N, C-alpha and C positions, 0 to 999 in steps of 0.2 A: 637439462632438467627432466627427471622422470615423468612420463605422461601422466601418471596417476597422482602426482604431487602438484602438478600445475593448477593454479587457481583458474577457475572458469566462472563466468557469470551465468546465473540461472534466474529466469523470471517465471514465476508460477502464477496462474490465474485460478482463483477459487470459484466454485459455484456459489453465488449469493444465497442460494437455498439453504446452505449450511448455517446461516445466521440463526435460524429458528432453533436448530438443535443445540446451538451454542448459547442460547438465551439472548441473543444480540439483536433480534429483529425490532423490538420496541425502540431501540436506540435511535433509529432513523426516523421516528416521529418528529424529533427535534434537530438531529445531526444531519448535515448535509454530506460531509466527507471528513475523513480523518487521514492525515498524511504523517508518516514516520520521519523524524528528523535525526535523532541521535540516541544511542543506547548509553545510559550512564552506569547501570549495574545490571549484570546478568549472571545469576546464581542458579545453575542448573540443579544442584543438589537440593536447595531449598525451594525451588521453583519461583524465585523472585526476580522480577524485571522492573527496572526503573527507566523510564524513557522521556524524551522530549518529543511532543507531538504538536502538530498544527491542527486545530479542529475548527471546521467551518460550520457554523449553525445555520439552520434554515431561517428565512425571514421571519422576524418576530419572536425569535427565541434567543436566549442567552445560554452561556455555558453552564449556569446553575440549573437549567432545564434538562440537561443531559441526564437520563435515567441509566446510571452506570450499572453494568453487570457485577454480580457478586465477586468479591476478591479484587475489584478495581477501584482505585481512589485517586483523586487529583490532589496532589501535594501542594501545588502552587500554581497560580496563573502568572506566567512570565511576561506575557505581552497580550495587549488587546488592540485590535485594528478592525474597527467595525464589527462585523459578525465573525471575525477570525480570531482564534485564541491560540496562543502559544502556551502549552502547559507542561508541567512536570508530573508524570503519572506513574504510579506504581501498580504493579499487577501481582497477584498471588496465586500461583497456578494451583495450590492445594485447595484453597477456598473456591476458586473459579470452577475447578473440575467437579468438586463435590456438589456444589450448589446448582451449577448450570448443566452438568452432564451426568451427575450421579456416580462419578468415579473418585477414587481416592488417589491422590498424587503419589503417596508413598507405595501404595500397591501398584499403581500404574508404572512406577519405576522398575518393577520387577519383570514387567513385559520385555521380551527380547529386544524390541525396538528402542525402548528407553533405557535399558541396561547398557546397550551398546553405545548410546549416546552419552550417558554418564561416564562411561569408561573412556570414550574419546575425548569428552570435555577435560577430564583429568589428565590426559596425555598430551595431545596436540590437536585441539579442535579448531580447524581452519574454517571459521564461519564468520563472514564479515557482512552484516546487513548492508544493502546497497540499493539506492532507488531504482525502479519505483517500489515504494511500500505504501499502499494506498487502498483504502476501503470506502466505499460508498454504497448507497442502497442498491445499485445495479451493477457493481463491479468491485472486485477484490483482487489486488496484485501484491505479490511478494517477491522482491528481489534480493539475491545475496550472492556473495562470492564464496567459493569454497573448492577444495580439492575433491577428488572422485569419492574417497570414503566419506568425507563430511556431507557432500551432497546426497549420497545413497542414504545416510543415516537420517538427515533431515527430511527427505522425501518419505521415508518409512513412518517417521513420526507423524508428518502432516496427513498422510493417508489414513491414520487412525483417527484423526480429528476433523478433517474437512474433506469435501469432494473436490478433487482437482479437475479443472476443465482442460488446462493445457499446461505444458512445460516447455520453455523455449530456452535455447542457449543461443544468445545473440552472437553476432559475427565471430567466428572462430578466431582465436588468437588475440582478440581484443577484449578489453574489460569495459568498453563503453556499453551503454544500454541503449535500447530502441527508444529514442525520445518520444515517438508517437504513443508508445505504451503507457507513458506517464500522464497522458491527457485523458480526460473524460470522454465517454461516448459522444456527448454533444459537441465538445470542443473539436474532436477529430472529424465528425460529420461537417461541421461548419467549415473547418479549414479545407477539407477535401472538396466540398461543393464550391467554395470561393475560388479554388485554383482551377476546378473543372470549368466553371462558368465565365473565367476571364477576370474576376474580380481584381487579380494582382497584375493584369496586363496594363499597359499605358498606350493609349487612354483605356479606361476601364470598359469592359463589355457588358457589365451589369452593375446596377446601382445597389446600394446597400438595402434600400427599400425592397427592391425586386427580389434580391436574394434572400432577404428575411421571409418574404412571402412564399418563396418556393419551398423553404424550410419549416414554415408554419411557426415562425418565431416573430417576436416584436423586434424593431430595429435595435432597441437598447440591449436586448438579450443577445442578439446576434453579435453585436459589436463587443459585448463582455466576453463571449466565447472565443472570438477571433483574437482579442487582445491577449487573452490568457494563453492560447495556443501559440501565438506569434512570440510572446515573451519566453515561452518554454524553448521554441526553436532558437531564438537569439541567444538565450542563456547558454544553451548547449554548444552552439557554434563558438561563442566566445571562450567557454571553458575548454573546448578542444583545441583552441589555438594558443592557449597559455602553456 
């Protein structure tokens, strides 16, 4: 296979400061995190996306409290589990860019970066969204698979819209992603501290209460962070063995 046509995994981290210029900063008054699950429709020509996402609301808030950006609407709530909602969401880039960024989608498509993307989309756009795709108040990650040309085109477009903090290409030759990158900062911090202080050794070298105190967390919050991090690790191991 030609090197340029081989699919590679890319994980991009955005600077959360870009939320303000995108008109998304108010969203985190009520929303804790948003995780992409599946693309149902992607129409680059019209700027339309229909997605399935899991939205976790902050305590005391419901999905109806989410102040949606212009051009974004919830078509249906597919599942509710406590403060987590699985939703069908539609995004209209034309409305979003006009209202939030003062840009016109049809004019934007005349920019070299967008024109190249539309041409590639019509030909053979090798672009596959792939976890982690996650945004929270303090972190934003976007992962996808693509060949060299598709990756270059996507990066050029993203640089017009957001400030990119880092670009990673996980393990060369493998399409697996870095499982630690899917965790929140708090989950990674809790898991790393637990391992460092012997929480997972037998017998344990530190109690849950003492570890929570070191991290400045309540015992309940620490356990929640660890369970979510442990679940991510276990799920990744099981998926990799199938």
